[in-house]
C-alpha positions in Angstrom: 0.1 0.0 -0.2 1.4 3.4 -0.9 2.9 5.5 2.0 0.6 8.3 2.5 2.7 10.0 5.7 4.6 11.4 2.9 1.3 14.1 2.1 1.8 15.3 5.5 4.6 17.1 4.3 4.2 20.7 3.1 6.7 20.5 0.2 4.9 17.4 -1.2 1.4 18.1 -1.2 2.3 21.4 -2.6 3.2 19.4 -5.5 -0.3 18.4 -6.2 -2.6 20.2 -8.3 -6.3 19.2 -7.5 -7.1 20.8 -3.9 -9.6 17.6 -3.1 -7.0 14.9 -3.8 -4.7 17.4 -1.5 -7.2 17.4 1.3 -7.7 13.7 1.0 -4.2 12.7 0.9 -3.6 14.8 4.4 -6.4 13.1 5.9 -5.3 9.7 5.0 -1.8 10.2 6.1 -2.8 11.1 9.0 -4.5 8.4 9.6 -1.9 5.8 8.7 0.1 7.6 10.9 -2.0 7.4 14.3 -2.3 3.5 13.5 -5.7 3.9 14.9 -8.8 5.6 13.9 -9.3 9.7 14.9 -12.9 8.8 15.3 -12.5 6.3 18.4 -14.5 7.6 21.2 -16.9 9.3 19.2 -20.9 8.5 20.1 -22.7 6.2 18.0 -25.8 5.1 17.6 -27.9 2.1 16.4 -28.7 2.2 12.7 -29.6 -1.2 11.4 -29.2 -4.9 11.2 -27.9 -7.0 8.4 -26.6 -10.7 8.1 -23.7 -11.5 9.5 -20.9 -12.1 6.9 -17.3 -13.9 7.5 -15.0 -11.7 9.1 -17.6 -9.6 11.0 -16.9 -8.9 14.5 -18.4 -11.6 17.1 -19.3 -8.9 19.4 -21.3 -7.1 16.7 -23.8 -9.7 16.7 -27.5 -9.2 18.2 -28.2 -12.4 20.3 -31.8 -11.4 20.9 -32.5 -11.5 17.6 -30.4 -15.1 16.7 -33.0 -16.0 19.6 -35.8 -15.0 17.9 -34.8 -16.2 14.3 -32.3 -18.6 14.7 -30.1 -16.2 12.5 -27.2 -14.7 12.8 -27.5 -10.6 12.6 -24.4 -7.9 13.2 -25.4 -4.5 14.4 -24.4 -1.7 12.3 -24.1 1.9 13.8 -24.0 5.3 12.4 -21.8 8.2 14.0 -23.9 10.6 15.6 -22.3 14.0 16.5 -23.9 16.8 15.4 -20.8 19.2 16.1 -20.9 22.4 14.4 -17.6 23.8 13.3 -16.7 27.2 11.7 -13.2 27.3 10.0 -11.5 30.7 9.6 -8.4 31.5 8.1 -6.9 34.5 7.3 -6.7 35.7 3.9 -4.7 39.3 4.6 -1.9 39.9 2.2 0.7 39.2 5.1 -0.1 35.5 4.8 1.6 35.3 0.9 5.1 35.4 2.4 7.1 32.2 1.9 10.8 32.0 2.3 12.7 29.9 0.6 12.1 25.9 -0.1 8.8 26.7 2.0 5.1 26.9 0.7 3.4 30.2 2.1 1.8 30.8 5.0 -2.1 31.2 3.0 -1.0 27.6 1.4 -0.6 26.0 4.3 -3.6 27.6 6.1 -5.8 26.5 2.8 -4.4 22.8 3.1 -5.0 22.4 6.5 -8.7 24.1 6.4 -9.1 21.7 3.6 -8.2 18.7 5.1 -10.4 19.4 8.4 -13.4 20.1 6.4 -12.9 17.0 4.4 -12.7 14.8 7.4 -15.4 16.5 9.5 -17.8 16.4 6.8 -17.2 12.2 5.7 -17.8 12.2 9.7 -21.1 13.9 9.3 -20.4 16.9 11.3 -21.4 20.6 9.9 -18.8 22.2 8.7 -18.4 26.4 7.7 -15.7 28.5 6.4 -14.5 32.2 6.6 -11.7 34.0 4.8 -11.2 37.6 5.9 -8.7 40.0 5.7 -10.4 43.9 7.3 -13.6 42.3 6.4 -15.2 38.9 6.1 -14.5 37.9 2.2 -16.1 34.8 2.2 -18.5 33.2 4.7 -20.2 29.2 4.0 -22.4 29.1 7.2 -21.9 25.4 8.8 -23.5 22.9 6.3 -23.0 18.9 7.0 -23.9 17.5 3.2 -21.4 15.4 1.7 -21.5 18.1 -1.7 -20.9 20.7 0.3 -17.3 20.2 0.7 -16.9 21.1 -3.1 -18.1 24.4 -2.3 -16.2 24.6 0.9 -12.8 23.4 -1.2 -13.7 25.6 -4.6 -13.6 29.5 -2.1 -10.5 28.2 -0.7 -8.5 27.2 -4.1 -10.0 30.3 -5.7 -9.4 32.8 -3.3 -5.5 35.1 -3.6 -4.3 36.7 -0.1 -4.9 40.3 -0.7 -5.7 43.6 1.3 -4.3 44.7 5.2 -4.7 42.6 7.8 -7.6 43.3 10.3 -7.7 40.3 12.2 -9.6 41.5 15.2 -12.4 43.5 13.2 -13.3 40.7 11.0 -13.1 38.2 14.0 -15.8 40.0 16.0 -17.5 40.3 12.3 -17.4 36.5 12.3 -18.7 35.8 15.8 -21.6 37.3 15.2 -22.3 35.6 12.4 -22.4 32.5 14.0 -25.4 31.5 15.4 -24.9 28.3 17.7 -22.6 27.0 20.2 -19.9 25.0 18.5 -16.0 24.9 17.6 -14.4 27.6 15.7 -10.8 27.0 14.2 -8.8 30.1 13.5 -5.8 29.5 11.2 -3.7 33.1 11.0 -0.3 34.7 11.1 -2.1 37.1 13.9 0.2 39.8 12.5 -2.1 43.0 14.1 -2.5 44.7 17.3 -2.1 42.5 20.0 -4.8 43.3 22.3 -7.3 43.8 19.8 -6.6 40.5 18.5 -7.0 38.7 21.7 -10.3 40.5 22.6 -11.5 39.2 19.4 -10.7 36.2 20.2 -11.8 36.0 23.5 -15.6 37.2 22.1 -15.8 33.5 20.8 -15.2 32.3 24.4 -18.0 34.7 25.5 -20.2 33.1 23.3 -19.6 29.8 24.5 -17.7 28.5 21.4 -14.6 25.9 21.8 -11.8 28.1 20.1 -8.7 26.4 18.3 -6.2 28.9 17.3 -3.4 28.3 15.3 -0.9 30.9 14.5 1.1 29.9 11.4 4.4 31.4 10.9 7.3 31.0 8.6 10.7 29.6 9.6 12.1 33.0 8.7 9.5 35.2 10.3 10.7 33.3 13.3 14.7 33.5 13.4 15.3 36.1 11.2 18.0 34.5 9.5 18.0 35.9 5.9 21.6 36.7 5.6 23.9 39.9 5.6 22.0 42.1 2.9 18.0 41.8 2.0 15.4 44.0 1.0 12.3 43.6 2.8 8.7 44.1 0.9 5.6 45.0 3.1 3.2 42.6 1.3 0.0 45.2 2.5 1.2 48.5 1.5 4.2 47.7 -0.9 6.9 50.1 1.1 10.4 48.2 0.8 13.4 48.8 3.2 17.1 47.7 2.5 18.9 46.6 5.7 21.4 44.2 6.8 19.3 41.7 8.5 22.3 39.9 11.1 22.6 43.4 12.8 19.0 43.1 14.3 18.9 39.2 13.7 18.8 38.6 17.9 17.0 41.7 19.0 14.1 40.2 16.1 14.3 36.9 17.5 13.5 37.7 21.2 10.6 40.3 20.3 9.1 37.5 17.8 9.4 34.9 21.1 7.6 37.7 23.3 5.1 38.4 20.8 3.8 34.4 20.3 4.7 34.0 24.0 2.0 36.8 24.9 -0.7 35.4 22.4 -0.2 31.6 24.0 -0.6 33.1 27.4 -3.4 35.3 27.4 -5.4 32.1 25.4 -4.4 29.8 27.9 -5.9 31.9 30.3 -9.1 32.3 28.9 -9.4 28.4 27.7 -8.2 29.0 24.3 -6.4 26.0 22.2 -3.0 27.9 20.9 -0.8 26.2 18.9 2.3 27.4 16.4 2.6 25.9 13.3 5.9 26.4 11.4 5.3 26.1 7.4 7.8 23.8 7.5 6.7 21.3 9.7 4.0 18.2 8.8 0.7 18.8 8.7 0.3 16.2 11.1 0.8 18.3 14.4 -2.0 20.4 13.8 -4.8 17.5 12.7 -3.5 16.0 15.8 -4.5 18.7 17.8 -7.8 19.4 16.2 -8.8 15.8 16.9 -7.5 16.1 20.4 -9.9 19.4 21.0 -12.8 17.1 19.3 -12.3 14.5 21.5 -12.3 16.4 24.8 -15.9 18.0 23.2 
């Protein structure tokens, strides 16, 4: 059997052209790597009986039916989760950044959002999608229809990151549009005013939602290892700056570390699950955190 685990690597999945194929292979690669079903522990309800077939698990035999009919029947079950999720993806221009050898933050966010959506709908949960910059660019309300995954994937695939960042304002708008309690997954670099962003995240908790925040960063945004000379261009307003990165590398790295630490601390203080994801890291880290959160609900 093909080793799907290689499709947990961002650079491998980026080589594929079809976003549905990307989503499916990330999910299958993740399940292969788990060695057990991520659905374990989810609640189920009885659906119907069917005739026993060689290879069926003995524990699924319905002995009461056997006593009445003298025939072997097994119980079939259907997943009953009723989870409503909203996946919010930052599509502002800052998400376009990609250092050499890595995919952009937006690409990473899209593949992750696509895989999570694919997983949720396959297990009959409802999932919606929000794309935002300073405003909500796209809003698809939660739906559990199998055909809905095509709409979600198409929306992700056709959107190009643009405009300035307005994470705080946009998240507040999204919070107002979600009418029922559920799980909110936010995927962003969170490059915005710290207090405004954390207040917006708390808005979801105030409405009793479970919140999972993924901060997506490029490796160079964390270590600032750009060499001796570099030209930096603001992806949102086009301004350019010529500088020597090594002179400020240490101060920058410390500042970024403090920024990440403060967001993480504020999230944990308000029962928001926060995870830092590097675009060079396999998708299984984010998928595993999502499944862990899902099981606790």
